[in-house]
Every structure is written in structure tokens, then in C-alpha cells.
PDBQT receptor file of N, H, CA, C and O in Angstrom, charges set to zero:
ATOM      1  N   MET A   1      32.972 -88.064  -9.461  1.00  0.00    +0.000 N 
ATOM      2  CA  MET A   1      31.988 -86.871  -9.459  1.00  0.00    +0.000 C 
ATOM      3  C   MET A   1      30.690 -87.221  -8.708  1.00  0.00    +0.000 C 
ATOM      4  O   MET A   1      30.010 -88.230  -8.895  1.00  0.00    +0.000 OA
ATOM      5  N   PRO A   2      30.454 -86.239  -7.839  1.00  0.00    +0.000 N 
ATOM      6  CA  PRO A   2      29.253 -86.545  -7.112  1.00  0.00    +0.000 C 
ATOM      7  C   PRO A   2      27.898 -86.689  -7.894  1.00  0.00    +0.000 C 
ATOM      8  O   PRO A   2      26.934 -87.227  -7.349  1.00  0.00    +0.000 OA
ATOM      9  N   PHE A   3      27.834 -86.193  -9.207  1.00  0.00    +0.000 N 
ATOM     10  H   PHE A   3      28.617 -85.756  -9.649  1.00  0.00    +0.000 HD
ATOM     11  CA  PHE A   3      26.577 -86.246  -9.942  1.00  0.00    +0.000 C 
ATOM     12  C   PHE A   3      26.974 -87.044 -11.178  1.00  0.00    +0.000 C 
ATOM     13  O   PHE A   3      27.982 -86.738 -11.815  1.00  0.00    +0.000 OA
ATOM     14  N   ASP A   4      26.144 -88.127 -11.543  1.00  0.00    +0.000 N 
ATOM     15  H   ASP A   4      25.325 -88.375 -11.025  1.00  0.00    +0.000 HD
ATOM     16  CA  ASP A   4      26.205 -89.123 -12.457  1.00  0.00    +0.000 C 
ATOM     17  C   ASP A   4      24.921 -89.203 -13.254  1.00  0.00    +0.000 C 
ATOM     18  O   ASP A   4      23.896 -88.672 -12.826  1.00  0.00    +0.000 OA
ATOM     19  N   GLY A   5      24.954 -89.887 -14.461  1.00  0.00    +0.000 N 
ATOM     20  H   GLY A   5      25.786 -90.318 -14.809  1.00  0.00    +0.000 HD
ATOM     21  CA  GLY A   5      23.740 -90.195 -15.146  1.00  0.00    +0.000 C 
ATOM     22  C   GLY A   5      24.062 -90.604 -16.427  1.00  0.00    +0.000 C 
ATOM     23  O   GLY A   5      25.196 -90.587 -16.905  1.00  0.00    +0.000 OA
ATOM     24  N   ASP A   6      22.808 -91.061 -17.111  1.00  0.00    +0.000 N 
ATOM     25  H   ASP A   6      21.887 -91.075 -16.723  1.00  0.00    +0.000 HD
ATOM     26  CA  ASP A   6      23.100 -91.717 -18.488  1.00  0.00    +0.000 C 
ATOM     27  C   ASP A   6      23.010 -90.637 -19.675  1.00  0.00    +0.000 C 
ATOM     28  O   ASP A   6      23.223 -90.892 -20.860  1.00  0.00    +0.000 OA
ATOM     29  N   SER A   7      22.681 -89.469 -19.181  1.00  0.00    +0.000 N 
ATOM     30  H   SER A   7      22.509 -89.262 -18.218  1.00  0.00    +0.000 HD
ATOM     31  CA  SER A   7      22.594 -88.332 -20.139  1.00  0.00    +0.000 C 
ATOM     32  C   SER A   7      22.775 -87.132 -19.536  1.00  0.00    +0.000 C 
ATOM     33  O   SER A   7      22.574 -87.005 -18.328  1.00  0.00    +0.000 OA
ATOM     34  N   GLN A   8      23.215 -86.020 -20.391  1.00  0.00    +0.000 N 
ATOM     35  H   GLN A   8      23.379 -86.124 -21.372  1.00  0.00    +0.000 HD
ATOM     36  CA  GLN A   8      23.689 -84.968 -19.878  1.00  0.00    +0.000 C 
ATOM     37  C   GLN A   8      22.463 -84.253 -19.239  1.00  0.00    +0.000 C 
ATOM     38  O   GLN A   8      22.663 -83.510 -18.277  1.00  0.00    +0.000 OA
ATOM     39  N   GLN A   9      21.284 -84.426 -19.692  1.00  0.00    +0.000 N 
ATOM     40  H   GLN A   9      21.122 -85.029 -20.473  1.00  0.00    +0.000 HD
ATOM     41  CA  GLN A   9      19.826 -83.863 -19.001  1.00  0.00    +0.000 C 
ATOM     42  C   GLN A   9      19.799 -84.471 -17.724  1.00  0.00    +0.000 C 
ATOM     43  O   GLN A   9      19.628 -83.739 -16.749  1.00  0.00    +0.000 OA
ATOM     44  N   GLU A  10      19.950 -85.785 -17.558  1.00  0.00    +0.000 N 
ATOM     45  H   GLU A  10      20.089 -86.379 -18.351  1.00  0.00    +0.000 HD
ATOM     46  CA  GLU A  10      19.949 -86.236 -16.241  1.00  0.00    +0.000 C 
ATOM     47  C   GLU A  10      20.965 -85.767 -15.230  1.00  0.00    +0.000 C 
ATOM     48  O   GLU A  10      20.663 -85.602 -14.048  1.00  0.00    +0.000 OA
ATOM     49  N   VAL A  11      22.048 -85.578 -15.661  1.00  0.00    +0.000 N 
ATOM     50  H   VAL A  11      22.294 -85.712 -16.621  1.00  0.00    +0.000 HD
ATOM     51  CA  VAL A  11      23.065 -85.038 -14.763  1.00  0.00    +0.000 C 
ATOM     52  C   VAL A  11      22.561 -83.796 -14.357  1.00  0.00    +0.000 C 
ATOM     53  O   VAL A  11      22.336 -83.638 -13.157  1.00  0.00    +0.000 OA
ATOM     54  N   PHE A  12      22.339 -82.865 -15.167  1.00  0.00    +0.000 N 
ATOM     55  H   PHE A  12      22.522 -82.993 -16.142  1.00  0.00    +0.000 HD
ATOM     56  CA  PHE A  12      21.854 -81.489 -15.016  1.00  0.00    +0.000 C 
ATOM     57  C   PHE A  12      20.626 -81.378 -14.021  1.00  0.00    +0.000 C 
ATOM     58  O   PHE A  12      20.494 -80.522 -13.147  1.00  0.00    +0.000 OA
ATOM     59  N   GLY A  13      19.737 -82.432 -14.331  1.00  0.00    +0.000 N 
ATOM     60  H   GLY A  13      19.845 -83.128 -15.041  1.00  0.00    +0.000 HD
ATOM     61  CA  GLY A  13      18.706 -82.342 -13.355  1.00  0.00    +0.000 C 
ATOM     62  C   GLY A  13      19.009 -82.743 -11.945  1.00  0.00    +0.000 C 
ATOM     63  O   GLY A  13      18.401 -82.194 -11.025  1.00  0.00    +0.000 OA
ATOM     64  N   LYS A  14      19.963 -83.719 -11.700  1.00  0.00    +0.000 N 
ATOM     65  H   LYS A  14      20.456 -84.165 -12.447  1.00  0.00    +0.000 HD
ATOM     66  CA  LYS A  14      20.549 -84.023 -10.409  1.00  0.00    +0.000 C 
ATOM     67  C   LYS A  14      21.269 -82.894  -9.870  1.00  0.00    +0.000 C 
ATOM     68  O   LYS A  14      21.176 -82.722  -8.655  1.00  0.00    +0.000 OA
ATOM     69  N   ILE A  15      21.994 -82.066 -10.571  1.00  0.00    +0.000 N 
ATOM     70  H   ILE A  15      22.070 -82.205 -11.558  1.00  0.00    +0.000 HD
ATOM     71  CA  ILE A  15      22.641 -80.916 -10.153  1.00  0.00    +0.000 C 
ATOM     72  C   ILE A  15      21.868 -79.876  -9.705  1.00  0.00    +0.000 C 
ATOM     73  O   ILE A  15      22.191 -79.240  -8.701  1.00  0.00    +0.000 OA
ATOM     74  N   LYS A  16      20.749 -79.603 -10.430  1.00  0.00    +0.000 N 
ATOM     75  H   LYS A  16      20.487 -80.120 -11.245  1.00  0.00    +0.000 HD
ATOM     76  CA  LYS A  16      19.741 -78.726  -9.973  1.00  0.00    +0.000 C 
ATOM     77  C   LYS A  16      19.050 -78.804  -8.810  1.00  0.00    +0.000 C 
ATOM     78  O   LYS A  16      18.608 -77.886  -8.119  1.00  0.00    +0.000 OA
ATOM     79  N   SER A  17      18.979 -80.296  -8.608  1.00  0.00    +0.000 N 
ATOM     80  H   SER A  17      19.338 -81.042  -9.169  1.00  0.00    +0.000 HD
ATOM     81  CA  SER A  17      18.096 -80.693  -7.374  1.00  0.00    +0.000 C 
ATOM     82  C   SER A  17      19.040 -81.058  -5.964  1.00  0.00    +0.000 C 
ATOM     83  O   SER A  17      18.626 -81.275  -4.825  1.00  0.00    +0.000 OA
ATOM     84  N   GLY A  18      20.302 -81.044  -6.419  1.00  0.00    +0.000 N 
ATOM     85  H   GLY A  18      20.638 -80.868  -7.344  1.00  0.00    +0.000 HD
ATOM     86  CA  GLY A  18      21.156 -81.077  -5.322  1.00  0.00    +0.000 C 
ATOM     87  C   GLY A  18      21.194 -82.638  -4.803  1.00  0.00    +0.000 C 
ATOM     88  O   GLY A  18      21.696 -82.881  -3.705  1.00  0.00    +0.000 OA
ATOM     89  N   LYS A  19      20.706 -83.582  -5.536  1.00  0.00    +0.000 N 
ATOM     90  H   LYS A  19      20.298 -83.385  -6.427  1.00  0.00    +0.000 HD
ATOM     91  CA  LYS A  19      20.721 -85.005  -5.052  1.00  0.00    +0.000 C 
ATOM     92  C   LYS A  19      21.970 -85.624  -5.819  1.00  0.00    +0.000 C 
ATOM     93  O   LYS A  19      22.237 -85.450  -7.008  1.00  0.00    +0.000 OA
ATOM     94  N   PHE A  20      22.795 -86.505  -4.746  1.00  0.00    +0.000 N 
ATOM     95  H   PHE A  20      22.578 -86.647  -3.780  1.00  0.00    +0.000 HD
ATOM     96  CA  PHE A  20      23.834 -86.972  -5.203  1.00  0.00    +0.000 C 
ATOM     97  C   PHE A  20      24.326 -88.089  -4.239  1.00  0.00    +0.000 C 
ATOM     98  O   PHE A  20      23.861 -88.119  -3.100  1.00  0.00    +0.000 OA
ATOM     99  N   HIS A  21      25.041 -88.805  -4.550  1.00  0.00    +0.000 N 
ATOM    100  H   HIS A  21      25.419 -88.780  -5.476  1.00  0.00    +0.000 HD
ATOM    101  CA  HIS A  21      25.597 -90.053  -3.932  1.00  0.00    +0.000 C 
ATOM    102  C   HIS A  21      26.936 -89.789  -3.159  1.00  0.00    +0.000 C 
ATOM    103  O   HIS A  21      27.909 -89.493  -3.853  1.00  0.00    +0.000 OA
ATOM    104  N   MET A  22      27.084 -89.858  -1.900  1.00  0.00    +0.000 N 
ATOM    105  H   MET A  22      26.294 -90.099  -1.336  1.00  0.00    +0.000 HD
ATOM    106  CA  MET A  22      28.182 -89.555  -1.118  1.00  0.00    +0.000 C 
ATOM    107  C   MET A  22      28.955 -90.991  -0.781  1.00  0.00    +0.000 C 
ATOM    108  O   MET A  22      28.373 -91.879  -0.158  1.00  0.00    +0.000 OA
ATOM    109  N   PRO A  23      30.154 -91.114  -1.195  1.00  0.00    +0.000 N 
ATOM    110  CA  PRO A  23      30.978 -92.535  -0.863  1.00  0.00    +0.000 C 
ATOM    111  C   PRO A  23      30.968 -92.502   0.528  1.00  0.00    +0.000 C 
ATOM    112  O   PRO A  23      31.143 -91.447   1.138  1.00  0.00    +0.000 OA
ATOM    113  N   LYS A  24      30.735 -93.804   1.202  1.00  0.00    +0.000 N 
ATOM    114  H   LYS A  24      30.593 -94.661   0.706  1.00  0.00    +0.000 HD
ATOM    115  CA  LYS A  24      30.776 -94.119   2.457  1.00  0.00    +0.000 C 
ATOM    116  C   LYS A  24      32.169 -93.961   3.106  1.00  0.00    +0.000 C 
ATOM    117  O   LYS A  24      32.384 -93.835   4.312  1.00  0.00    +0.000 OA
ATOM    118  N   ILE A  25      33.047 -93.989   2.143  1.00  0.00    +0.000 N 
ATOM    119  H   ILE A  25      32.872 -94.091   1.164  1.00  0.00    +0.000 HD
ATOM    120  CA  ILE A  25      34.701 -94.029   2.691  1.00  0.00    +0.000 C 
ATOM    121  C   ILE A  25      35.009 -92.517   3.091  1.00  0.00    +0.000 C 
ATOM    122  O   ILE A  25      35.954 -92.324   3.856  1.00  0.00    +0.000 OA
ATOM    123  N   LEU A  26      34.372 -91.582   2.685  1.00  0.00    +0.000 N 
ATOM    124  H   LEU A  26      33.605 -91.738   2.063  1.00  0.00    +0.000 HD
ATOM    125  CA  LEU A  26      34.781 -90.294   3.018  1.00  0.00    +0.000 C 
ATOM    126  C   LEU A  26      34.483 -89.937   4.550  1.00  0.00    +0.000 C 
ATOM    127  O   LEU A  26      33.468 -90.367   5.099  1.00  0.00    +0.000 OA
ATOM    128  N   SER A  27      35.196 -89.318   5.058  1.00  0.00    +0.000 N 
ATOM    129  H   SER A  27      36.020 -88.969   4.612  1.00  0.00    +0.000 HD
ATOM    130  CA  SER A  27      35.180 -88.748   6.586  1.00  0.00    +0.000 C 
ATOM    131  C   SER A  27      33.955 -87.962   6.761  1.00  0.00    +0.000 C 
ATOM    132  O   SER A  27      33.459 -87.346   5.817  1.00  0.00    +0.000 OA
ATOM    133  N   SER A  28      33.450 -87.966   7.946  1.00  0.00    +0.000 N 
ATOM    134  H   SER A  28      33.853 -88.466   8.712  1.00  0.00    +0.000 HD
ATOM    135  CA  SER A  28      32.198 -86.948   8.186  1.00  0.00    +0.000 C 
ATOM    136  C   SER A  28      32.438 -85.476   7.962  1.00  0.00    +0.000 C 
ATOM    137  O   SER A  28      31.564 -84.713   7.551  1.00  0.00    +0.000 OA
ATOM    138  N   GLN A  29      33.791 -85.086   8.284  1.00  0.00    +0.000 N 
ATOM    139  H   GLN A  29      34.502 -85.706   8.618  1.00  0.00    +0.000 HD
ATOM    140  CA  GLN A  29      34.196 -83.722   8.038  1.00  0.00    +0.000 C 
ATOM    141  C   GLN A  29      34.201 -83.405   6.390  1.00  0.00    +0.000 C 
ATOM    142  O   GLN A  29      33.701 -82.371   5.947  1.00  0.00    +0.000 OA
ATOM    143  N   CYS A  30      34.799 -84.372   5.574  1.00  0.00    +0.000 N 
ATOM    144  H   CYS A  30      35.206 -85.212   5.934  1.00  0.00    +0.000 HD
ATOM    145  CA  CYS A  30      34.709 -84.258   4.186  1.00  0.00    +0.000 C 
ATOM    146  C   CYS A  30      33.461 -84.112   3.669  1.00  0.00    +0.000 C 
ATOM    147  O   CYS A  30      33.255 -83.282   2.783  1.00  0.00    +0.000 OA
ATOM    148  N   LYS A  31      32.483 -84.900   4.163  1.00  0.00    +0.000 N 
ATOM    149  H   LYS A  31      32.650 -85.573   4.883  1.00  0.00    +0.000 HD
ATOM    150  CA  LYS A  31      31.089 -84.937   3.727  1.00  0.00    +0.000 C 
ATOM    151  C   LYS A  31      30.458 -83.606   3.940  1.00  0.00    +0.000 C 
ATOM    152  O   LYS A  31      29.784 -83.074   3.058  1.00  0.00    +0.000 OA
ATOM    153  N   ASP A  32      30.661 -83.091   5.045  1.00  0.00    +0.000 N 
ATOM    154  H   ASP A  32      31.209 -83.524   5.762  1.00  0.00    +0.000 HD
ATOM    155  CA  ASP A  32      30.255 -81.804   5.509  1.00  0.00    +0.000 C 
ATOM    156  C   ASP A  32      30.622 -80.818   4.502  1.00  0.00    +0.000 C 
ATOM    157  O   ASP A  32      29.798 -80.128   3.902  1.00  0.00    +0.000 OA
ATOM    158  N   LEU A  33      31.892 -80.771   4.334  1.00  0.00    +0.000 N 
ATOM    159  H   LEU A  33      32.561 -81.331   4.822  1.00  0.00    +0.000 HD
ATOM    160  CA  LEU A  33      32.388 -79.856   3.477  1.00  0.00    +0.000 C 
ATOM    161  C   LEU A  33      31.658 -79.882   1.921  1.00  0.00    +0.000 C 
ATOM    162  O   LEU A  33      31.272 -78.857   1.358  1.00  0.00    +0.000 OA
ATOM    163  N   ILE A  34      31.570 -81.010   1.448  1.00  0.00    +0.000 N 
ATOM    164  H   ILE A  34      31.884 -81.842   1.905  1.00  0.00    +0.000 HD
ATOM    165  CA  ILE A  34      31.340 -81.166   0.304  1.00  0.00    +0.000 C 
ATOM    166  C   ILE A  34      29.724 -80.893   0.089  1.00  0.00    +0.000 C 
ATOM    167  O   ILE A  34      29.303 -80.360  -0.937  1.00  0.00    +0.000 OA
ATOM    168  N   HIS A  35      28.894 -81.304   1.139  1.00  0.00    +0.000 N 
ATOM    169  H   HIS A  35      29.236 -81.737   1.973  1.00  0.00    +0.000 HD
ATOM    170  CA  HIS A  35      27.413 -80.676   1.266  1.00  0.00    +0.000 C 
ATOM    171  C   HIS A  35      27.503 -79.336   1.199  1.00  0.00    +0.000 C 
ATOM    172  O   HIS A  35      26.713 -78.819   0.410  1.00  0.00    +0.000 OA
ATOM    173  N   LYS A  36      28.277 -78.561   1.828  1.00  0.00    +0.000 N 
ATOM    174  H   LYS A  36      28.919 -78.981   2.469  1.00  0.00    +0.000 HD
ATOM    175  CA  LYS A  36      28.300 -77.028   2.007  1.00  0.00    +0.000 C 
ATOM    176  C   LYS A  36      28.683 -76.504   0.714  1.00  0.00    +0.000 C 
ATOM    177  O   LYS A  36      28.189 -75.451   0.312  1.00  0.00    +0.000 OA
ATOM    178  N   MET A  37      29.498 -77.136   0.053  1.00  0.00    +0.000 N 
ATOM    179  H   MET A  37      29.899 -77.992   0.380  1.00  0.00    +0.000 HD
ATOM    180  CA  MET A  37      30.120 -76.565  -1.217  1.00  0.00    +0.000 C 
ATOM    181  C   MET A  37      29.048 -76.935  -2.414  1.00  0.00    +0.000 C 
ATOM    182  O   MET A  37      29.294 -76.442  -3.515  1.00  0.00    +0.000 OA
ATOM    183  N   ILE A  38      28.028 -77.659  -2.299  1.00  0.00    +0.000 N 
ATOM    184  H   ILE A  38      27.829 -78.059  -1.404  1.00  0.00    +0.000 HD
ATOM    185  CA  ILE A  38      27.337 -78.036  -3.610  1.00  0.00    +0.000 C 
ATOM    186  C   ILE A  38      25.989 -77.771  -3.210  1.00  0.00    +0.000 C 
ATOM    187  O   ILE A  38      25.066 -78.287  -3.841  1.00  0.00    +0.000 OA
ATOM    188  N   GLU A  39      25.761 -76.986  -2.183  1.00  0.00    +0.000 N 
ATOM    189  H   GLU A  39      26.511 -76.567  -1.670  1.00  0.00    +0.000 HD
ATOM    190  CA  GLU A  39      24.314 -76.538  -1.696  1.00  0.00    +0.000 C 
ATOM    191  C   GLU A  39      23.701 -75.889  -2.992  1.00  0.00    +0.000 C 
ATOM    192  O   GLU A  39      24.408 -75.174  -3.704  1.00  0.00    +0.000 OA
ATOM    193  N   VAL A  40      22.522 -76.114  -3.263  1.00  0.00    +0.000 N 
ATOM    194  H   VAL A  40      21.948 -76.694  -2.685  1.00  0.00    +0.000 HD
ATOM    195  CA  VAL A  40      21.773 -75.573  -4.389  1.00  0.00    +0.000 C 
ATOM    196  C   VAL A  40      21.430 -74.129  -4.365  1.00  0.00    +0.000 C 
ATOM    197  O   VAL A  40      21.508 -73.397  -5.351  1.00  0.00    +0.000 OA
ATOM    198  N   ASP A  41      21.064 -73.780  -3.239  1.00  0.00    +0.000 N 
ATOM    199  H   ASP A  41      21.000 -74.376  -2.438  1.00  0.00    +0.000 HD
ATOM    200  CA  ASP A  41      20.875 -72.329  -2.927  1.00  0.00    +0.000 C 
ATOM    201  C   ASP A  41      22.109 -71.470  -2.534  1.00  0.00    +0.000 C 
ATOM    202  O   ASP A  41      22.722 -71.589  -1.473  1.00  0.00    +0.000 OA
ATOM    203  N   PRO A  42      22.395 -70.578  -3.540  1.00  0.00    +0.000 N 
ATOM    204  CA  PRO A  42      23.647 -69.975  -3.379  1.00  0.00    +0.000 C 
ATOM    205  C   PRO A  42      23.686 -68.940  -2.123  1.00  0.00    +0.000 C 
ATOM    206  O   PRO A  42      24.744 -68.515  -1.659  1.00  0.00    +0.000 OA
ATOM    207  N   THR A  43      22.575 -68.638  -1.701  1.00  0.00    +0.000 N 
ATOM    208  H   THR A  43      21.715 -68.984  -2.078  1.00  0.00    +0.000 HD
ATOM    209  CA  THR A  43      22.575 -67.867  -0.380  1.00  0.00    +0.000 C 
ATOM    210  C   THR A  43      23.236 -68.660   0.607  1.00  0.00    +0.000 C 
ATOM    211  O   THR A  43      24.057 -68.115   1.345  1.00  0.00    +0.000 OA
ATOM    212  N   LYS A  44      22.973 -69.925   0.718  1.00  0.00    +0.000 N 
ATOM    213  H   LYS A  44      22.306 -70.368   0.118  1.00  0.00    +0.000 HD
ATOM    214  CA  LYS A  44      23.176 -70.874   1.630  1.00  0.00    +0.000 C 
ATOM    215  C   LYS A  44      24.566 -71.607   1.675  1.00  0.00    +0.000 C 
ATOM    216  O   LYS A  44      25.074 -72.113   2.675  1.00  0.00    +0.000 OA
ATOM    217  N   ARG A  45      25.150 -71.562   0.241  1.00  0.00    +0.000 N 
ATOM    218  H   ARG A  45      24.737 -71.151  -0.571  1.00  0.00    +0.000 HD
ATOM    219  CA  ARG A  45      26.360 -72.267  -0.065  1.00  0.00    +0.000 C 
ATOM    220  C   ARG A  45      27.406 -71.520   0.690  1.00  0.00    +0.000 C 
ATOM    221  O   ARG A  45      27.386 -70.311   0.917  1.00  0.00    +0.000 OA
ATOM    222  N   ILE A  46      28.412 -72.455   1.091  1.00  0.00    +0.000 N 
ATOM    223  H   ILE A  46      28.428 -73.438   0.907  1.00  0.00    +0.000 HD
ATOM    224  CA  ILE A  46      29.673 -71.983   1.773  1.00  0.00    +0.000 C 
ATOM    225  C   ILE A  46      30.540 -71.131   0.882  1.00  0.00    +0.000 C 
ATOM    226  O   ILE A  46      30.731 -71.494  -0.278  1.00  0.00    +0.000 OA
ATOM    227  N   SER A  47      31.088 -69.999   1.356  1.00  0.00    +0.000 N 
ATOM    228  H   SER A  47      30.933 -69.704   2.299  1.00  0.00    +0.000 HD
ATOM    229  CA  SER A  47      31.777 -69.255   0.610  1.00  0.00    +0.000 C 
ATOM    230  C   SER A  47      33.255 -69.711   0.378  1.00  0.00    +0.000 C 
ATOM    231  O   SER A  47      33.662 -70.536   1.196  1.00  0.00    +0.000 OA
ATOM    232  N   ALA A  48      34.009 -69.369  -0.463  1.00  0.00    +0.000 N 
ATOM    233  H   ALA A  48      33.679 -68.698  -1.128  1.00  0.00    +0.000 HD
ATOM    234  CA  ALA A  48      35.660 -69.869  -0.480  1.00  0.00    +0.000 C 
ATOM    235  C   ALA A  48      36.235 -69.667   0.528  1.00  0.00    +0.000 C 
ATOM    236  O   ALA A  48      37.020 -70.526   0.927  1.00  0.00    +0.000 OA
ATOM    237  N   ARG A  49      36.062 -68.631   1.168  1.00  0.00    +0.000 N 
ATOM    238  H   ARG A  49      35.424 -67.933   0.843  1.00  0.00    +0.000 HD
ATOM    239  CA  ARG A  49      36.989 -68.082   2.372  1.00  0.00    +0.000 C 
ATOM    240  C   ARG A  49      36.396 -69.152   3.497  1.00  0.00    +0.000 C 
ATOM    241  O   ARG A  49      37.237 -69.725   4.189  1.00  0.00    +0.000 OA
ATOM    242  N   ASP A  50      35.317 -69.382   3.665  1.00  0.00    +0.000 N 
ATOM    243  H   ASP A  50      34.633 -68.916   3.103  1.00  0.00    +0.000 HD
ATOM    244  CA  ASP A  50      34.698 -70.339   4.875  1.00  0.00    +0.000 C 
ATOM    245  C   ASP A  50      35.290 -71.856   4.552  1.00  0.00    +0.000 C 
ATOM    246  O   ASP A  50      35.658 -72.665   5.403  1.00  0.00    +0.000 OA
ATOM    247  N   ALA A  51      35.290 -72.066   2.931  1.00  0.00    +0.000 N 
ATOM    248  H   ALA A  51      34.991 -71.408   2.239  1.00  0.00    +0.000 HD
ATOM    249  CA  ALA A  51      35.718 -73.407   2.780  1.00  0.00    +0.000 C 
ATOM    250  C   ALA A  51      37.044 -73.631   3.144  1.00  0.00    +0.000 C 
ATOM    251  O   ALA A  51      37.341 -74.735   3.600  1.00  0.00    +0.000 OA
ATOM    252  N   MET A  52      37.947 -72.705   3.009  1.00  0.00    +0.000 N 
ATOM    253  H   MET A  52      37.706 -71.808   2.639  1.00  0.00    +0.000 HD
ATOM    254  CA  MET A  52      39.422 -72.821   3.191  1.00  0.00    +0.000 C 
ATOM    255  C   MET A  52      39.552 -72.753   4.676  1.00  0.00    +0.000 C 
ATOM    256  O   MET A  52      40.670 -72.978   5.139  1.00  0.00    +0.000 OA
ATOM    257  N   ASN A  53      38.607 -72.484   5.460  1.00  0.00    +0.000 N 
ATOM    258  H   ASN A  53      37.699 -72.301   5.084  1.00  0.00    +0.000 HD
ATOM    259  CA  ASN A  53      38.882 -72.514   6.905  1.00  0.00    +0.000 C 
ATOM    260  C   ASN A  53      38.057 -73.630   7.482  1.00  0.00    +0.000 C 
ATOM    261  O   ASN A  53      37.961 -73.725   8.705  1.00  0.00    +0.000 OA
ATOM    262  N   HIS A  54      37.443 -74.495   6.669  1.00  0.00    +0.000 N 
ATOM    263  H   HIS A  54      37.520 -74.418   5.675  1.00  0.00    +0.000 HD
ATOM    264  CA  HIS A  54      36.850 -75.699   7.131  1.00  0.00    +0.000 C 
ATOM    265  C   HIS A  54      37.668 -76.697   8.122  1.00  0.00    +0.000 C 
ATOM    266  O   HIS A  54      38.875 -76.830   7.917  1.00  0.00    +0.000 OA
ATOM    267  N   PRO A  55      37.177 -77.254   8.966  1.00  0.00    +0.000 N 
ATOM    268  CA  PRO A  55      38.078 -78.009   9.783  1.00  0.00    +0.000 C 
ATOM    269  C   PRO A  55      38.801 -79.238   9.028  1.00  0.00    +0.000 C 
ATOM    270  O   PRO A  55      39.902 -79.663   9.376  1.00  0.00    +0.000 OA
ATOM    271  N   TRP A  56      37.958 -79.823   7.821  1.00  0.00    +0.000 N 
ATOM    272  H   TRP A  56      37.063 -79.477   7.538  1.00  0.00    +0.000 HD
ATOM    273  CA  TRP A  56      38.541 -80.809   7.228  1.00  0.00    +0.000 C 
ATOM    274  C   TRP A  56      39.945 -80.275   6.381  1.00  0.00    +0.000 C 
ATOM    275  O   TRP A  56      40.959 -80.965   6.276  1.00  0.00    +0.000 OA
ATOM    276  N   ILE A  57      39.786 -78.938   5.818  1.00  0.00    +0.000 N 
ATOM    277  H   ILE A  57      38.962 -78.377   5.903  1.00  0.00    +0.000 HD
ATOM    278  CA  ILE A  57      40.990 -78.412   5.202  1.00  0.00    +0.000 C 
ATOM    279  C   ILE A  57      42.058 -77.982   6.031  1.00  0.00    +0.000 C 
ATOM    280  O   ILE A  57      43.222 -77.953   5.632  1.00  0.00    +0.000 OA
ATOM    281  N   LYS A  58      41.682 -77.625   7.246  1.00  0.00    +0.000 N 
ATOM    282  H   LYS A  58      40.736 -77.648   7.571  1.00  0.00    +0.000 HD
ATOM    283  CA  LYS A  58      42.527 -77.291   8.418  1.00  0.00    +0.000 C 
ATOM    284  C   LYS A  58      43.352 -78.458   8.635  1.00  0.00    +0.000 C 
ATOM    285  O   LYS A  58      44.579 -78.402   8.562  1.00  0.00    +0.000 OA
ATOM    286  N   GLU A  59      42.681 -79.564   8.913  1.00  0.00    +0.000 N 
ATOM    287  H   GLU A  59      41.684 -79.610   8.972  1.00  0.00    +0.000 HD
ATOM    288  CA  GLU A  59      43.279 -80.793   9.421  1.00  0.00    +0.000 C 
ATOM    289  C   GLU A  59      44.310 -81.226   8.287  1.00  0.00    +0.000 C 
ATOM    290  O   GLU A  59      45.399 -81.711   8.596  1.00  0.00    +0.000 OA
ATOM    291  N   ALA A  60      43.924 -81.031   6.952  1.00  0.00    +0.000 N 
ATOM    292  H   ALA A  60      43.040 -80.637   6.701  1.00  0.00    +0.000 HD
ATOM    293  CA  ALA A  60      44.857 -81.674   5.857  1.00  0.00    +0.000 C 
ATOM    294  C   ALA A  60      46.026 -80.643   5.897  1.00  0.00    +0.000 C 
ATOM    295  O   ALA A  60      47.137 -81.086   5.606  1.00  0.00    +0.000 OA
ATOM    296  N   GLU A  61      45.933 -79.492   6.180  1.00  0.00    +0.000 N 
ATOM    297  H   GLU A  61      45.030 -79.131   6.417  1.00  0.00    +0.000 HD
ATOM    298  CA  GLU A  61      47.116 -78.350   6.226  1.00  0.00    +0.000 C 
ATOM    299  C   GLU A  61      48.133 -78.968   7.333  1.00  0.00    +0.000 C 
ATOM    300  O   GLU A  61      49.337 -79.124   7.128  1.00  0.00    +0.000 OA
ATOM    301  N   GLU A  62      47.454 -79.296   8.546  1.00  0.00    +0.000 N 
ATOM    302  H   GLU A  62      46.476 -79.169   8.713  1.00  0.00    +0.000 HD
ATOM    303  CA  GLU A  62      48.185 -79.625   9.535  1.00  0.00    +0.000 C 
ATOM    304  C   GLU A  62      49.035 -80.905   9.279  1.00  0.00    +0.000 C 
ATOM    305  O   GLU A  62      50.145 -81.088   9.781  1.00  0.00    +0.000 OA
ATOM    306  N   PHE A  63      48.380 -81.792   8.425  1.00  0.00    +0.000 N 
ATOM    307  H   PHE A  63      47.479 -81.643   8.017  1.00  0.00    +0.000 HD
ATOM    308  CA  PHE A  63      48.947 -83.213   8.088  1.00  0.00    +0.000 C 
ATOM    309  C   PHE A  63      50.184 -83.001   7.145  1.00  0.00    +0.000 C 
ATOM    310  O   PHE A  63      51.219 -83.659   7.249  1.00  0.00    +0.000 OA
ATOM    311  N   HIS A  64      49.991 -82.108   6.301  1.00  0.00    +0.000 N 
ATOM    312  H   HIS A  64      49.150 -81.574   6.217  1.00  0.00    +0.000 HD
ATOM    313  CA  HIS A  64      51.003 -81.853   5.394  1.00  0.00    +0.000 C 
ATOM    314  C   HIS A  64      52.252 -80.986   5.811  1.00  0.00    +0.000 C 
ATOM    315  O   HIS A  64      53.192 -80.815   5.034  1.00  0.00    +0.000 OA
ATOM    316  N   ARG A  65      52.219 -80.548   6.845  1.00  0.00    +0.000 N 
ATOM    317  H   ARG A  65      51.456 -80.688   7.476  1.00  0.00    +0.000 HD
ATOM    318  CA  ARG A  65      53.397 -79.735   7.549  1.00  0.00    +0.000 C 
ATOM    319  C   ARG A  65      54.517 -80.535   7.893  1.00  0.00    +0.000 C 
ATOM    320  O   ARG A  65      55.494 -80.025   8.443  1.00  0.00    +0.000 OA
TER     321      ARG A  65
């Protein structure tokens, strides 16, 4: 999970602030999508439709064909 903490209050604080740790093993496209999906400002957050059309998702679809 991108948000962790020692208490529920700490986790919720991190969620509200949008601060999280991104594992280094993830590709840059994957990180880009995650950043866009957990954007704190809902007006800036990626839509479900745009997320499904993100290059990382499209690449995975091609891989599994």
C-alpha cells in the first residue's frame, strides 16, 4: 500500500497530504499512473477512462495478448 503508518490517524494524514513512498522497482510509467491516480486534488486526478488508456495499462494489455 502506498500509505503506511503506526496508527490510523497517521495513515489518514499521509493520504490527505498525498505523501507516500514509491518503490524503486516500479517502472517510470507505472509510477506516473500511480501518481495521477492518488492525486489529492480531485480536479487534477486522472479519470478512470484516462487511467485505462494510460500507456502503462496499454502496454500490459499488449503483453497479455
